[in-house]
ZATORGU-560398 format. One line per field, with one value per residue (C-alpha): residue in three letters; residue number from 1; y, z, x. Coordinates in pm, whole numbers. Example, Ala and Ser with C-alpha at 12.3 -4.5 7.8 and 13.67 -1.06 7.14 Angstrom:
aa (ALA; SER)
i (1; 2)
v (-450; -106)
w (780; 714)
u (1230; 1367)
END
This chain:
aa (UNK; UNK; UNK; UNK; UNK; UNK; UNK; UNK; UNK; UNK; UNK; UNK; UNK; UNK; UNK; UNK; UNK; UNK; UNK; UNK; UNK; UNK; UNK; UNK; UNK; UNK; UNK; UNK; UNK; UNK; UNK; UNK; UNK; UNK; UNK; UNK; UNK; UNK; UNK; UNK; UNK; UNK; UNK; UNK; UNK; UNK; UNK; UNK; UNK; UNK; UNK; UNK; UNK; UNK; UNK; UNK; UNK; UNK; UNK; UNK; UNK; UNK; UNK; UNK; UNK; UNK; UNK; UNK; UNK; UNK; UNK; UNK; UNK; UNK; UNK; UNK; UNK; UNK; UNK; UNK; UNK; UNK; UNK; UNK; UNK; UNK; UNK; UNK; UNK; UNK; UNK; UNK; UNK; UNK; UNK; UNK; UNK; UNK; UNK; UNK; UNK; UNK; UNK; UNK; UNK; UNK; UNK; UNK; UNK; UNK; UNK; UNK; UNK; UNK; UNK; UNK; UNK; UNK; UNK; UNK; UNK; UNK; UNK; UNK; UNK; UNK; UNK; UNK; UNK; UNK; UNK; UNK; UNK; UNK; UNK; UNK; UNK; UNK; UNK; UNK; UNK; UNK; UNK; UNK; UNK; UNK; UNK; UNK; UNK; UNK; UNK; UNK; UNK; UNK; UNK; UNK; UNK; UNK; UNK; UNK; UNK; UNK; UNK; UNK; UNK; UNK; UNK; UNK; UNK; UNK; UNK; UNK; UNK; UNK; UNK; UNK; UNK; UNK; UNK; UNK; UNK; UNK; UNK; UNK; UNK; UNK; UNK; UNK; UNK; UNK; UNK; UNK; UNK; UNK; UNK; UNK; UNK; UNK; UNK; UNK; UNK; UNK; UNK; UNK; UNK; UNK; UNK; UNK; UNK; UNK; UNK; UNK; UNK; UNK; UNK; UNK; UNK; UNK; UNK; UNK; UNK; UNK; UNK; UNK; UNK; UNK; UNK; UNK; UNK; UNK; UNK; UNK; UNK; UNK; UNK; UNK; UNK; UNK; UNK; UNK; UNK; UNK; UNK; UNK; UNK; UNK; UNK; UNK; UNK; UNK; UNK; UNK; UNK; UNK; UNK; UNK; UNK; UNK; UNK; UNK; UNK; UNK; UNK; UNK; UNK; UNK; UNK; UNK; UNK; UNK; UNK; UNK; UNK; UNK; UNK; UNK; UNK; UNK; UNK; UNK; UNK; UNK; UNK; UNK; UNK; UNK; UNK; UNK; UNK; UNK; UNK; UNK; UNK; UNK; UNK; UNK; UNK; UNK; UNK; UNK; UNK; UNK; UNK; UNK; UNK; UNK; UNK; UNK; UNK; UNK; UNK; UNK; UNK; UNK; UNK; UNK; UNK; UNK; UNK; UNK; UNK; UNK; UNK; UNK; UNK; UNK; UNK; UNK; UNK; UNK; UNK; UNK; UNK; UNK; UNK; UNK; UNK; UNK; UNK; UNK; UNK; UNK; UNK; UNK; UNK; UNK; UNK; UNK; UNK; UNK; UNK; UNK; UNK; UNK; UNK; UNK; UNK; UNK; UNK; UNK; UNK; UNK; UNK; UNK; UNK; UNK; UNK; UNK; UNK; UNK; UNK; UNK; UNK; UNK; UNK; UNK; UNK; UNK; UNK; UNK; UNK; UNK; UNK; UNK; UNK; UNK; UNK; UNK; UNK; UNK; UNK; UNK; UNK; UNK; UNK; UNK; UNK; UNK; UNK; UNK; UNK; UNK; UNK; UNK; UNK; UNK; UNK; UNK; UNK; UNK; UNK; UNK; UNK; UNK; UNK; UNK; UNK; UNK; UNK; UNK; UNK; UNK; UNK; UNK; UNK; UNK; UNK; UNK; UNK; UNK; UNK; UNK; UNK; UNK; UNK; UNK; UNK; UNK; UNK; UNK; UNK; UNK; UNK; UNK; UNK; UNK; UNK; UNK; UNK; UNK; UNK; UNK; UNK; UNK; UNK; UNK; UNK; UNK; UNK; UNK; UNK; UNK; UNK; UNK; UNK; UNK; UNK; UNK; UNK; UNK; UNK; UNK; UNK; UNK; UNK; UNK; UNK; UNK; UNK; UNK; UNK; UNK; UNK; UNK; UNK; UNK; UNK; UNK; UNK; UNK; UNK; UNK; UNK; UNK; UNK; UNK; UNK; UNK; UNK; UNK; UNK; UNK; UNK; UNK; UNK; UNK; UNK; UNK; UNK; UNK; UNK; UNK; UNK; UNK; UNK; UNK; UNK; UNK; UNK; UNK; UNK; UNK; UNK; UNK; UNK; UNK; UNK; UNK; UNK; UNK; UNK; UNK; UNK; UNK; UNK; UNK; UNK; UNK; UNK; UNK; UNK; UNK; UNK; UNK; UNK; UNK; UNK; UNK; UNK; UNK; UNK; UNK; UNK; UNK; UNK; UNK)
i (1; 2; 3; 4; 5; 6; 7; 8; 9; 10; 11; 12; 13; 14; 15; 16; 17; 18; 19; 20; 21; 22; 23; 24; 25; 26; 27; 28; 29; 30; 31; 32; 33; 34; 35; 36; 37; 38; 39; 40; 41; 42; 43; 44; 45; 46; 47; 48; 49; 50; 51; 52; 53; 54; 55; 56; 57; 58; 59; 60; 61; 62; 63; 64; 65; 66; 67; 68; 69; 70; 71; 72; 73; 74; 75; 76; 77; 78; 79; 80; 81; 82; 83; 84; 85; 86; 87; 88; 89; 90; 91; 92; 93; 94; 95; 96; 97; 98; 99; 100; 101; 102; 103; 104; 105; 106; 107; 108; 109; 110; 111; 112; 113; 114; 115; 116; 117; 118; 119; 120; 121; 122; 123; 124; 125; 126; 127; 128; 129; 130; 131; 132; 133; 134; 135; 136; 137; 138; 139; 140; 141; 142; 143; 144; 145; 146; 147; 148; 149; 150; 151; 152; 153; 154; 155; 156; 157; 158; 159; 160; 161; 162; 163; 164; 165; 166; 167; 168; 169; 170; 171; 172; 173; 174; 175; 176; 177; 178; 179; 180; 181; 182; 183; 184; 185; 186; 187; 188; 189; 190; 191; 192; 193; 194; 195; 196; 197; 198; 199; 200; 201; 202; 203; 204; 205; 206; 207; 208; 209; 210; 211; 212; 213; 214; 215; 216; 217; 218; 219; 220; 221; 222; 223; 224; 225; 226; 227; 228; 229; 230; 231; 232; 233; 234; 235; 236; 237; 238; 239; 240; 241; 242; 243; 244; 245; 246; 247; 248; 249; 250; 251; 252; 253; 254; 255; 256; 257; 258; 259; 260; 261; 262; 263; 264; 265; 266; 267; 268; 269; 270; 271; 272; 273; 274; 275; 276; 277; 278; 279; 280; 281; 282; 283; 284; 285; 286; 287; 288; 289; 290; 291; 292; 293; 294; 295; 296; 297; 298; 299; 300; 301; 302; 303; 304; 305; 306; 307; 308; 309; 310; 311; 312; 313; 314; 315; 316; 317; 318; 319; 320; 321; 322; 323; 324; 325; 326; 327; 328; 329; 330; 331; 332; 333; 334; 335; 336; 337; 338; 339; 340; 341; 342; 343; 344; 345; 346; 347; 348; 349; 350; 351; 352; 353; 354; 355; 356; 357; 358; 359; 360; 361; 362; 363; 364; 365; 366; 367; 368; 369; 370; 371; 372; 373; 374; 375; 376; 377; 378; 379; 380; 381; 382; 383; 384; 385; 386; 387; 388; 389; 390; 391; 392; 393; 394; 395; 396; 397; 398; 399; 400; 401; 402; 403; 404; 405; 406; 407; 408; 409; 410; 411; 412; 413; 414; 415; 416; 417; 418; 419; 420; 421; 422; 423; 424; 425; 426; 427; 428; 429; 430; 431; 432; 433; 434; 435; 436; 437; 438; 439; 440; 441; 442; 443; 444; 445; 446; 447; 448; 449; 450; 451; 452; 453; 454; 455; 456; 457; 458; 459; 460; 461; 462; 463; 464; 465; 466; 467; 468; 469; 470; 471; 472; 473; 474; 475; 476; 477; 478; 479; 480; 481; 482; 483; 484; 485; 486; 487; 488; 489; 490; 491; 492; 493; 494; 495; 496; 497; 498; 499; 500; 501; 502; 503; 504; 505; 506; 507; 508; 509; 510; 511; 512; 513; 514; 515; 516; 517; 518; 519; 520; 521; 522; 523; 524; 525; 526; 527; 528; 529; 530; 531; 532; 533; 534; 535; 536; 537; 538; 539; 540; 541; 542; 543; 544; 545; 546; 547; 548; 549; 550; 551; 552; 553; 554; 555; 556)
v (-3089; -2970; -2956; -2732; -2871; -2753; -2370; -2361; -2603; -2469; -2535; -2330; -2044; -1964; -2030; -1651; -1391; -1183; -1498; -1548; -1187; -1222; -1522; -1324; -1044; -1272; -1465; -1164; -923; -1194; -1405; -1264; -902; -735; -534; -528; -189; -193; 143; 305; 655; 918; 1282; 1425; 1651; 1563; 1314; 979; 729; 354; 292; 461; 244; -65; 15; 86; -248; -447; -340; -406; -761; -824; -658; -915; -1205; -1107; -1057; -1405; -1545; -1384; -1092; -742; -499; -116; -21; 340; 551; 863; 1170; 1347; 1675; 1884; 1828; 2120; 2217; 2175; 2159; 2226; 1899; 1936; 1811; 2083; 2381; 2740; 2695; 3045; 3073; 2752; 2888; 3148; 2885; 2694; 2614; 2638; 2335; 2171; 2213; 2582; 2568; 2654; 2402; 2489; 2332; 2526; 2223; 2150; 2362; 2302; 2143; 1863; 1809; 1780; 1501; 1326; 1334; 1182; 885; 853; 849; 572; 331; 202; 97; -149; -255; -64; 124; 253; 493; 822; 1021; 1379; 1489; 1850; 1812; 1599; 1846; 2180; 2048; 1951; 1586; 1488; 1741; 1481; 1303; 1603; 1687; 1324; 1380; 1706; 1533; 1267; 1494; 1374; 1008; 1090; 1271; 958; 723; 942; 954; 576; 492; 811; 858; 1132; 1371; 1342; 1336; 1622; 1915; 2181; 2250; 2017; 1994; 1712; 1961; 2227; 2508; 2675; 3048; 3187; 3507; 3398; 3016; 2913; 2650; 2865; 2882; 2809; 2655; 2887; 2738; 2508; 2570; 2187; 2213; 2328; 2652; 2650; 2967; 3002; 3266; 3293; 3363; 3449; 3734; 3786; 3701; 3562; 3374; 3150; 2871; 2655; 2306; 2214; 2491; 2592; 2485; 2491; 2280; 1945; 1659; 1606; 1312; 1060; 1113; 1169; 826; 609; 857; 767; 395; 440; 677; 464; 133; 9; -361; -370; -123; -192; 44; 81; -50; 289; 307; -51; -4; -84; 210; 369; 541; 216; 113; 447; 459; 106; 233; 565; 365; 141; 367; 691; 572; 240; 34; -232; -126; -282; -605; -495; -598; -421; -351; -274; 5; -12; 107; 229; 6; 201; 456; 425; 470; 493; 705; 1050; 1274; 1568; 1523; 1460; 1132; 916; 671; 711; 444; 620; 555; 180; 145; 272; -35; -300; -394; -344; -727; -744; -427; -608; -916; -744; -680; -986; -1215; -1054; -1062; -713; -734; -808; -504; -507; -268; -146; -214; -66; -230; -594; -718; -629; -922; -1146; -1017; -1067; -1420; -1501; -1363; -1569; -1885; -1818; -1771; -2095; -2279; -2118; -2219; -2566; -2518; -2597; -2813; -2678; -2880; -2980; -2915; -2646; -2462; -2474; -2337; -2055; -1965; -1981; -1753; -1509; -1509; -1453; -1159; -1009; -972; -635; -751; -937; -1149; -1006; -1058; -866; -1189; -1271; -1503; -1613; -1406; -1496; -1565; -1710; -1445; -1466; -1531; -1389; -1368; -1012; -1030; -1175; -908; -630; -771; -788; -425; -309; -506; -330; 7; 49; 62; -126; -168; -323; -553; -684; -726; -931; -1161; -1192; -1316; -1582; -1772; -1567; -1773; -1877; -1814; -2137; -1963; -1625; -1420; -1411; -1097; -1108; -1152; -843; -573; -733; -796; -422; -326; -553; -402; -55; -136; -310; -8; 231; 21; -21; 360; 495; 226; -67; -63; 48; -309; -426; -178; -209; -55; -261; -98; -29; -91; 280; 342; 67; 234; 566; 422; 88; -146; -201; -570; -757; -972; -1296; -1148; -1009; -1347; -1498; -1262; -1337; -1710; -1657; -1470; -1717; -2045; -1975; -1652; -1722; -2041; -1945; -2063; -2424; -2396; -2502; -2408; -2203; -2499; -2609; -2251; -2198; -2517; -2387; -2054; -2226; -2429; -2107; -1982; -2304; -2294; -1933; -2005; -1800; -1860; -1863; -1571; -1368; -1444; -1352; -1019; -957; -1030; -806; -515; -558; -573; -341; -176; -341; -630; -808; -850; -1093; -1450; -1462; -1765; -1654; -1289; -1401; -1616; -1321; -1075; -1067; -1254; -992; -727; -930; -989; -628; -525; -788; -707; -612)
w (653; 299; 173; -90; -410; -583; -581; -942; -1072; -1329; -1085; -804; -1022; -1173; -886; -850; -1095; -1019; -1099; -1421; -1527; -1432; -1653; -1938; -1919; -1911; -2210; -2417; -2325; -2322; -2036; -2057; -2001; -1750; -1593; -1631; -1576; -1427; -1413; -1244; -1198; -1121; -1129; -789; -865; -542; -254; -407; -321; -253; -625; -732; -474; -659; -951; -733; -535; -848; -1008; -686; -661; -1018; -918; -633; -850; -1088; -812; -675; -1010; -952; -1194; -1154; -1151; -1165; -1006; -1122; -1007; -1203; -1049; -1336; -1144; -1448; -1542; -1565; -1245; -1396; -1108; -738; -552; -318; -3; -30; 188; 79; -233; -348; -326; -521; -800; -890; -1001; -1242; -1557; -1385; -1359; -1028; -893; -907; -701; -333; -63; 95; 418; 413; 489; 163; -106; -343; -366; -586; -333; -43; -218; -315; 43; 183; -34; -17; 360; 374; 110; 320; 586; 329; 212; -121; -216; -575; -745; -774; -1098; -1092; -1447; -1346; -1308; -1621; -1843; -1672; -1729; -2100; -2037; -2306; -2564; -2825; -2782; -2805; -3140; -3265; -3182; -3386; -3667; -3680; -3599; -3900; -3803; -3447; -3583; -3788; -3487; -3250; -3522; -3594; -3323; -3354; -3552; -3806; -3554; -3318; -3542; -3500; -3710; -3856; -3728; -3443; -3243; -3021; -2764; -2540; -2361; -2021; -2086; -1941; -1855; -1676; -1624; -1773; -2052; -2236; -2543; -2905; -3089; -3390; -3573; -3544; -3739; -3789; -3552; -3187; -3187; -3121; -3131; -2918; -2824; -2487; -2508; -2139; -2116; -2487; -2445; -2758; -2746; -2948; -2706; -2754; -2662; -2545; -2273; -2229; -1904; -2019; -2326; -2274; -2488; -2479; -2261; -2526; -2667; -2342; -2193; -2480; -2505; -2150; -2220; -2480; -2268; -1955; -2151; -1965; -1986; -1772; -1685; -1607; -1664; -1552; -1745; -1892; -2056; -2165; -2338; -2710; -2906; -2557; -2455; -2421; -2783; -2922; -2688; -2813; -3175; -3081; -2906; -3200; -3492; -3361; -3098; -3254; -2936; -2846; -2577; -2235; -2112; -1942; -1779; -1691; -1331; -1228; -1008; -634; -454; -113; 32; 41; -216; -582; -857; -870; -637; -780; -649; -833; -688; -335; -299; -199; 62; 91; 188; 534; 593; 506; 737; 1031; 1010; 834; 936; 657; 597; 556; 340; 111; 142; 5; -328; -334; -289; -556; -920; -1071; -1314; -1047; -898; -523; -254; 58; 355; 699; 845; 986; 671; 832; 1075; 785; 604; 914; 949; 586; 629; 948; 765; 487; 753; 919; 588; 510; 829; 818; 1109; 889; 585; 240; 38; -207; -309; -562; -291; -55; -303; -388; -23; 78; -214; -132; 219; 130; -102; 174; 414; 434; 511; 248; 306; 306; -73; -134; -214; -90; 229; 517; 844; 1066; 1354; 1320; 1422; 1732; 1620; 1796; 1612; 1533; 1687; 2003; 2026; 1979; 2277; 2483; 2401; 2510; 2825; 2888; 2840; 2495; 2654; 2437; 2700; 2938; 2659; 2577; 2949; 2998; 2703; 2829; 3170; 3005; 3123; 2878; 2725; 2375; 2382; 2397; 2450; 2515; 2282; 2287; 2294; 1914; 1846; 2042; 1779; 1536; 1817; 1914; 1544; 1532; 1867; 1720; 1418; 1631; 1866; 1577; 1413; 1730; 1804; 1453; 1223; 1406; 1402; 1728; 1818; 1824; 2070; 2446; 2754; 3076; 3366; 3690; 4036; 4098; 3797; 3882; 4224; 4055; 3780; 3890; 3629; 3635; 3654; 3792; 4116; 3916; 3685; 3997; 4161; 3839; 3832; 4199; 4123; 3820; 4026; 4324; 4126; 3800; 3829; 4176; 4045; 3672; 3664; 3680; 3337; 3081; 2763; 2658; 2619; 2981; 3100; 2878; 3007; 3366; 3271; 3129; 3449; 3654; 3424; 3484; 3858; 3863; 3661; 3369; 3002; 2897; 2677; 2966; 3184; 2896; 2848; 3226; 3232; 2940; 3102; 3427; 3261; 2963; 2969; 2653; 2567; 2367; 2365; 2288; 2344; 2708; 2818; 2642; 2751; 3123; 3094; 2947; 3220; 3538; 3798; 4070; 3834; 3747; 4116; 4190; 3916; 4026; 4398; 4560)
u (477; 532; 888; 1028; 1163; 1484; 1454; 1583; 1321; 1060; 770; 932; 1074; 723; 493; 424; 323; 637; 850; 659; 729; 1093; 1132; 956; 1198; 1493; 1356; 1267; 1562; 1823; 1969; 2318; 2251; 2484; 2187; 1808; 1634; 1291; 1097; 804; 694; 429; 347; 353; 60; -113; -96; 46; -221; -231; -335; 2; 169; 35; 263; 565; 537; 443; 778; 957; 827; 948; 1284; 1311; 1220; 1501; 1750; 1659; 1768; 2115; 2044; 2177; 1885; 1853; 1523; 1439; 1151; 1088; 921; 755; 789; 830; 469; 216; 14; -325; -562; -562; -662; -953; -761; -499; -470; -426; -647; -650; -274; -222; -458; -203; 38; -179; 15; 348; 577; 487; 846; 775; 454; 523; 456; 130; 244; 570; 768; 959; 1100; 811; 462; 616; 893; 654; 451; 785; 924; 616; 649; 1031; 1010; 752; 878; 1177; 918; 774; 1126; 1126; 1445; 1431; 1678; 1497; 1501; 1375; 1251; 1269; 1643; 1680; 1497; 1629; 1988; 1915; 2004; 1759; 1865; 1977; 1651; 1452; 1624; 1550; 1179; 1182; 1346; 1074; 779; 580; 641; 532; 216; 119; 188; -36; -308; -283; -546; -766; -1083; -1110; -1270; -962; -658; -411; -516; -265; 85; 195; 514; 632; 760; 626; 790; 757; 798; 1142; 956; 639; 707; 377; 335; 78; 310; 309; 620; 683; 976; 1271; 1595; 1658; 1949; 1920; 1729; 1345; 1135; 831; 572; 397; 15; 14; 265; 358; 718; 895; 1235; 1466; 1558; 1876; 1749; 2102; 2088; 1722; 1556; 1196; 1179; 1005; 857; 484; 400; 324; 667; 837; 749; 898; 1204; 1282; 1255; 1517; 1731; 1728; 1724; 1422; 1345; 1025; 763; 386; 101; -254; -543; -620; -278; -313; -643; -647; -483; -403; -79; 121; 40; 162; 460; 564; 556; 736; 1011; 1065; 1020; 1170; 1416; 1507; 1456; 1191; 949; 990; 815; 507; 177; -158; -238; -594; -736; -768; -1096; -1172; -1443; -1771; -1640; -1722; -1481; -1118; -896; -787; -502; -652; -988; -841; -1042; -752; -611; -235; 21; 59; -326; -285; 26; -176; -398; -182; 173; 437; 439; 60; 61; 310; 90; -218; -33; 203; -98; -317; -243; -182; -459; -719; -906; -954; -1055; -861; -1094; -1083; -1381; -1428; -1256; -921; -965; -1003; -718; -491; -625; -535; -191; -136; -257; -5; 265; 192; 203; 535; 683; 551; 310; 8; -12; -122; -368; -91; 271; 172; -32; 258; 500; 263; 185; 549; 656; 381; 499; 861; 769; 562; 864; 1035; 1382; 1616; 1917; 2264; 2292; 1968; 1765; 1425; 1433; 1230; 1256; 1556; 1314; 955; 717; 497; 144; -153; -489; -584; -929; -800; -525; -784; -984; -662; -571; -920; -896; -569; -739; -571; -229; 19; 287; 29; -107; 250; 334; 23; 104; 463; 322; 141; -166; -391; -689; -614; -227; -18; 320; 484; 704; 1077; 1263; 1351; 971; 862; 931; 678; 436; 450; 397; 82; -35; 6; -208; -470; -491; -536; -792; -1000; -993; -1045; -1187; -1361; -1746; -1908; -2020; -1667; -1540; -1576; -1432; -1397; -1573; -1387; -1525; -1532; -1740; -1979; -2038; -2109; -2325; -2487; -2609; -2981; -3037; -3340; -3302; -3280; -3000; -2812; -2834; -2703; -2406; -2321; -2332; -2116; -1860; -1859; -1860; -1675; -1470; -1339; -1172; -1145; -775; -899; -1067; -808; -1013; -1304; -1530; -1512; -1549; -1856; -2017; -1976; -2134; -2440; -2464; -2469; -2753; -2950; -2896; -3010; -3319; -3199; -3170; -2811; -2845; -2993; -2695; -2456; -2640; -2627; -2247; -2172; -2388; -2190; -1852; -1863; -2208; -2333; -2577; -2310; -1932; -1646; -1712; -1783; -1580; -1265; -1333; -1349; -1042; -851; -905; -717; -907; -868; -992; -1295; -1381; -1347; -1585; -1839; -1814; -2141)
END
C-alpha cells in the first residue's frame, strides 16, 4: 500500500495542475494577501453547455487548491447578462417571438418557456440549480445589475479619458486593413426609448454626460453615466475593467481568447496601462467535443451538450473526474457510447488506489491519483478543504451493474435489493447503509445509459416463462437437448459454482455431452433467455440471475 508523504511537501503540493496553478497565484500575487479572487463568467445567450462548464470547474479546482493551502478565496462567477441578444439559438422555442428582441439586452428578452422573468434568467437558473450537485458554489455577479445601477461609472469615465490609449492598444495586434477607422468610443448605449443598442455616441463633455443617437428609433439623449442604465463598456475594455474593479487574481480563458494578439493580450495591456493593475494569472483551456459531432459546441447554434445531459450518464463525482483528471489545455470529447464503461472503470481504479486497495506503479503516481480522486469529490470537510469521503464507497463495476439492472427489468429498487441480499456473481460483499445513496446514484446513471445511450447489442430483456409460452424459440432438437442438459446439470445446482471459470467449464461439458460446439450452445442459451444470439458473458450471466427464475424460463 502506498503512503502519503507530508501534505505540505513540494512533491505533494504540486502533484496536480490545480495545485501548480495555486502555487503560481501565491507566488505572483504575493503570499500574504488577505484574500485571493478567482473569476469565471459567461454570457447566458443560450443554453450554457459543458464547454462553458469546463471554465467553471477549472476555476473551482484552483479555488479548492488555494483553500487547501489555508488561503481565503473569493470565487466569483459573472453573468454577462447585459450583453446584446444577437442571434436566436436554433434549439429555442418561439423563434419568431424571440426575433423581435434582437439587439436588446438579453435581460429584456422574455423567457420563451415562461418560467423565469427573462430569457437570460432562465439560462442562469438552469446552471445555478445544477452547480451545487457537483459541489460548486460561486458568488454570482449579474452585470445587468452592475451596469444599470451605474456601479462602474468611475471606471467608464476612466476609459473615456483614455480612449486614444485604448484605441492604440486594440490596434496593436491588427493589420492595416482591420485597424479602427474614424471616431471610436470605448462605450456603447442601449437606447432609453427603444432598448436597442443600434446607437452612435456623438459626444462626451469630459465629465459625466454622454450624448448618443439611436439609429433604430431616432431618439437622441444626453446620458449621465452616473445615473443612466444603458451605458456599457465594449467587451474588450469591459473585461479588463472588471479585473481591476473586482481585483481579480486568477481567471482562465479559452484558446480562442489566448491566441496570439487575441482578447487576453489586449485585456492585459488595458488592465495595466488604463486601470493601473496587473492582469490576473491565467491559463488556456481547450475545447470539448461531443463524440461523433465535428467542431466545438455553440450555444448560439444550438449544438450543445449541457451539464444536465452529462449528469444523466455520469455521477457528480465522475463528472468532476472528467475535468480533474484532464489538464485544461487538453482537448477531449464527452462520450455517451461504450466509452462510458471505460470511464467508470478508470474512475474506479483511481478510487481503489486512493483508498489503498490497489497499488500505484510508484509514489508519484499514487499522489497524483489520490489528488485527482480528492478533487473529484463533491463534499468538502467542515473547514471547506478537500478531503476523502467519510465512508469508502461501495464499488460495483458499471458494466456488471448495467447487466444487473437489466436482469431486474430496469427496476432500481429491485436491483439494489438483489445486491443487498448478496450471492450475486462477481460481488464479494454487500453495501452498508451509508453506501447506499452513492450506489443508487450509480444505478440511476446506469439505467439512463442503458435505456437512452447504450448501443443495441448491449441491451437485453430477460424473457419470462409466459412470454416463452406465447413466442417459443425456434431451436433444433440437438440445441433443445443441450438447453435441457444445461438446465438439469448446471442451472439446477448453480449455487455450487463459486466462480465464473468453474461455471463456464461446466457449460462447455454440457455442450460436449450434447454433441454441440460451445458457441452453438451459447447462442441457444442466449436465444432462450433474451431472444438474441449474443449477450453478457454466459457464466457470469447465469450466476447473476435468480435460479428459480432461470428454471421457470427454461421449463419445457
